[in-house]
C-alpha positions as CSV (number, residue, x, y, z in Angstrom):
1,M,8.2,-5.2,7.3
2,N,4.4,-6.3,6.7
3,I,2.7,-3.9,4.4
4,K,-0.8,-3.6,4.0
5,I,-2.0,-1.9,0.4
6,L,-6.2,-0.7,1.8
7,G,-9.1,-0.6,-1.6
8,T,-11.4,-2.7,-2.9
9,G,-9.7,-4.3,-5.7
10,C,-10.0,-1.6,-8.6
11,P,-7.3,0.5,-11.2
12,S,-5.5,2.4,-8.8
13,C,-5.5,-0.5,-6.2
14,K,-4.0,-2.2,-8.1
15,R,-1.5,-0.2,-9.8
16,L,-0.2,1.3,-6.1
17,E,0.5,-3.0,-5.1
18,S,1.8,-3.1,-9.0
19,N,4.1,-0.2,-7.1
20,V,5.3,-1.5,-4.2
21,L,6.2,-4.7,-5.7
22,L,8.6,-3.0,-8.3
23,A,10.0,-0.2,-5.3
24,L,10.8,-3.1,-3.5
25,Q,12.1,-5.5,-6.1
26,A,14.3,-2.0,-7.2
27,M,15.2,-1.9,-2.8
28,N,16.2,-5.8,-3.4
29,K,14.2,-5.8,-0.6
30,E,11.1,-8.3,1.0
31,A,8.4,-7.8,2.8
32,E,5.4,-9.4,3.6
33,V,2.5,-7.3,0.7
34,E,-0.5,-8.0,2.4
35,K,-4.4,-6.5,0.1
36,V,-7.3,-5.7,2.8
37,T,-10.0,-5.7,1.2
38,D,-12.3,-6.5,3.5
39,I,-14.4,-2.8,3.6
40,K,-14.9,-3.4,7.9
41,A,-10.9,-4.0,8.1
42,I,-10.6,-0.8,6.0
43,M,-12.2,0.7,7.9
44,S,-10.3,-0.2,10.9
45,Y,-7.9,1.8,10.3
46,Q,-10.0,5.1,9.7
47,V,-9.5,5.7,5.9
48,M,-11.5,8.9,4.2
49,A,-11.1,6.9,0.0
50,T,-8.4,4.3,-0.7
51,P,-6.4,3.3,-2.5
52,A,-4.1,3.0,1.1
53,L,-1.0,1.9,2.3
54,V,0.1,0.5,6.3
55,L,3.1,0.0,6.7
56,D,3.6,-1.7,10.2
57,G,-0.2,-1.0,11.4
58,K,0.6,2.7,10.1
59,V,-1.1,4.8,7.7
60,L,0.8,5.8,4.8
61,F,-0.4,7.9,2.5
62,A,-4.7,7.0,1.1
63,G,-6.3,8.2,-1.6
64,R,-3.8,8.7,-4.0
65,V,-0.6,6.0,-6.0
66,P,3.2,7.3,-4.9
67,S,5.6,6.5,-7.9
68,V,7.4,3.7,-7.4
69,E,10.6,6.1,-6.7
70,L,8.6,7.6,-3.8
71,L,7.4,4.7,-2.5
72,K,11.1,2.8,-2.7
73,E,11.4,6.3,-0.4
74,M,8.8,5.5,2.0
75,L,10.2,1.5,2.0
76,K,13.7,3.1,2.8
């Protein structure tokens, strides 16, 4: 599983990263988690707002920080 967190490093981006790591830990799952901060790379995913979460190349959401519980559902 490859997870990309798209964002420039704002507090919401950091909170998303933390929530993703907590969800993975709670599920006892391992994944490659990558932070993408380069604007051109973020734009290549055609998201209009950050933070955004990309799972195995597919954008799951953008512009919000879901709860750990919701992330656990999304990452099943």
